[in-house]
N, C-alpha and C positions, 0 to 999 in steps of 0.2 A: 820622596825623601828616603826610600829604602836604600838606595845606593849611598846616600850620605851616611846613614847609620852603619852600613857595611864598612865604609871607609873609616869612620870613627872607631869601629871595632878593631880593624886592622891596626890602627895607630895605638889604641889603648892596650891592645894585647901584645904589642911589639916590645922589643928590648930597648927601645929608645929611652933616653933620659927624660926625667920630668920636664926639664927645660925644652927639650926637643918636642915633646908632646904638647907643651904649651904653645910653642911656635906653630905647630900644626893647627891647633885650635884657633889661635888668633889670626893666622895668615892664610890658611887654606880652608878650614872647616867653616869659619864664620862667613867669609865671602861666598862660599859654596851654597850657603843658605839662600842667597840671592841669585846665583848663577849655577844651576845644577850641572852644567857641562864641566865645571871645574872638578866637582866630585866624581863625575863619571869617568873622566880621563885619568885622574889619579887612581881611582879604584881599579879600573881595568888594568892599568900598568902594574900596580902592586899586587893585584890578585894573581897575575901571571908571573910576576917576579918579586915575590915577597922578600927575598934576600937583599934586594936593592933599596930597602926602605931608608937606610942611612944615606946612601948615595942621593936619593931623591930629596931627602931632607936637606943635605948639604947644598945641593944645587939650587933648591928653592930658596934657601936662606941667602945664598950668594946673589941670586938674581934679584931678589927683593932689595937687598942692600945696595946693589948697583943702581937700581931704578930710583931708590930714595935719594941717593947721592947725585943722580943725574949723570952717572959715569957711563956714557955710551960705549966707550972703548972696552971697558971691563965687561959690560953686558954682552957685547959682540963676542968677546973671548969666551965667556961662559956658555953662550948659545952654541958656539962652534964646538966646544968640548962636549956639550950635551948631544949635539947632532951626531958627532963621531961615536959616542957611546950607544945611542939609539940605533944607528945604522949597523953597528957591530952585532946587535942582537936580532935584527930583523932580517 
């Protein structure tokens, strides 16, 4: 759980709004307690690209909303955007 704590520290020490921090706690941190790979992948990315925290938050929020709505077309669009962004940094 050391990685989970490091991820929480990144979020809590960030310039994100309280609303965004709550989003992280409810939608990323809480599930990561059951599946440590969630925390690991998020931590590794944000540890290397801390300035992308708002981008990661926005994309995560959009993906979760699309999944909740069952909007596969929107989810595909979001995933395509995410893939472009990630391939541009790799």
